C-alpha positions as CSV (number, residue, x, y, z in Angstrom):
1,X,52.3,-0.7,46.3
2,X,50.9,1.2,49.0
3,X,47.3,1.6,50.0
4,X,46.5,4.4,52.6
5,X,43.0,5.0,53.8
6,X,42.2,8.5,52.6
7,X,38.5,9.8,53.7
8,X,35.0,8.9,54.1
9,X,32.5,10.8,52.0
10,X,28.8,11.7,52.9
11,X,26.2,13.2,50.7
12,X,24.5,16.2,52.4
13,X,21.9,18.6,51.3
14,X,23.9,21.4,52.6
15,X,27.6,21.6,52.9
16,X,28.1,24.6,55.2
17,X,25.2,23.2,57.6
18,X,27.2,19.8,57.9
19,X,30.6,21.4,58.4
20,X,29.1,23.8,61.1
21,X,27.5,20.7,62.7
22,X,30.8,18.8,63.0
23,X,32.8,21.8,64.3
24,X,30.3,22.2,67.0
25,X,29.9,18.7,68.2
26,X,33.4,17.1,67.5
27,X,36.3,19.3,69.1
28,X,39.2,19.9,66.9
29,X,37.7,19.7,63.6
30,X,39.7,21.7,60.9
31,X,38.2,22.8,57.6
32,X,40.6,22.0,54.9
33,X,38.5,23.2,52.1
34,X,34.8,24.4,51.8
35,X,32.7,25.9,49.1
36,X,28.9,25.6,48.3
37,X,29.3,22.2,46.6
38,X,32.1,20.4,48.4
39,X,33.7,20.2,51.9
40,X,36.5,18.5,53.3
41,X,37.4,18.4,57.1
42,X,39.9,16.9,59.3
43,X,38.4,15.5,62.3
44,X,41.2,14.7,64.7
45,X,43.1,12.6,61.9
46,X,39.9,11.3,60.3
47,X,39.1,13.1,57.1
48,X,35.6,13.5,55.9
49,X,34.3,15.0,52.7
50,X,30.7,16.4,52.4
51,X,29.5,16.1,48.9
52,X,26.2,16.7,46.8
53,X,24.2,13.8,45.6
54,X,24.6,14.7,41.8
55,X,28.5,14.8,42.3
56,X,29.8,11.9,44.2
57,X,28.2,8.9,46.0
58,X,28.7,8.0,49.7
59,X,32.1,6.3,49.7
60,X,35.3,5.2,51.4
61,X,38.5,6.3,49.7
62,X,41.9,4.6,49.5
63,X,44.9,6.8,48.2
64,X,47.3,5.0,45.8
65,X,50.1,5.9,43.6
66,X,49.6,7.1,39.9
67,X,51.1,3.7,38.6
68,X,48.5,1.9,40.8
69,X,45.6,3.9,40.1
70,X,46.3,3.1,36.5
71,X,47.0,-0.4,37.1
72,X,43.8,-1.1,39.0
73,X,41.7,1.0,36.4
74,X,42.7,-1.2,33.7
75,X,42.2,-4.4,35.7
76,X,38.7,-3.3,36.5
77,X,38.0,-1.7,33.2
78,X,37.2,1.7,34.8
79,X,37.6,5.3,33.5
80,X,39.9,7.4,35.7
81,X,38.4,10.9,36.1
82,X,40.3,14.0,36.9
83,X,38.3,16.2,39.6
84,X,38.5,20.0,40.0
85,X,41.3,19.7,42.6
86,X,43.4,17.7,40.2
87,X,43.1,14.6,42.1
88,X,42.4,11.7,39.8
89,X,40.2,8.6,40.8
90,X,37.5,5.9,39.9
91,X,34.9,4.0,41.9
92,X,34.2,0.4,42.6
93,X,31.0,-1.0,44.1
94,X,31.6,-3.4,47.0
95,X,29.3,-6.0,48.2
96,X,26.3,-4.6,50.0
97,X,26.3,-1.4,47.9
98,X,29.2,0.5,49.4
99,X,31.1,2.5,47.0
100,X,34.9,2.7,47.3
101,X,36.9,5.3,45.6
102,X,40.4,4.7,44.5
103,X,42.2,8.1,44.3
104,X,45.7,9.5,43.5
105,X,46.6,12.8,44.7
106,X,49.9,13.1,43.0
107,X,50.2,16.4,41.1
108,X,47.1,17.9,43.1
109,X,46.7,20.5,45.7
110,X,46.4,17.6,48.3
111,X,49.9,16.0,47.3
112,X,51.6,17.7,50.2
113,X,49.0,16.9,52.7
114,X,49.9,13.6,54.6
115,X,47.5,12.7,57.5
116,X,50.0,10.5,59.2
């Protein structure tokens, strides 16, 4: 059972503006994906997602296998949702109101991307 930190997600009002800011202020930022509603960058080994308020909460994400995703979803009585990029996940609320996403990338466009 492997848990790998995957990304931090931040709600922003303008995806393009957020990505442009990081590219200007943090040398080496690479855009992995960008559209009007979602952006994903690699900032020197740290992956950041920029999301809209009505689609995802601010959160920290850990990557797990399909089997572990299903086991944890059953344990915590959560529904696993499939996203537009074919990743699958659910959220847990940690103490203090921090949201944690448990995500599986197997079978998605991100399956081959390994930040290590």
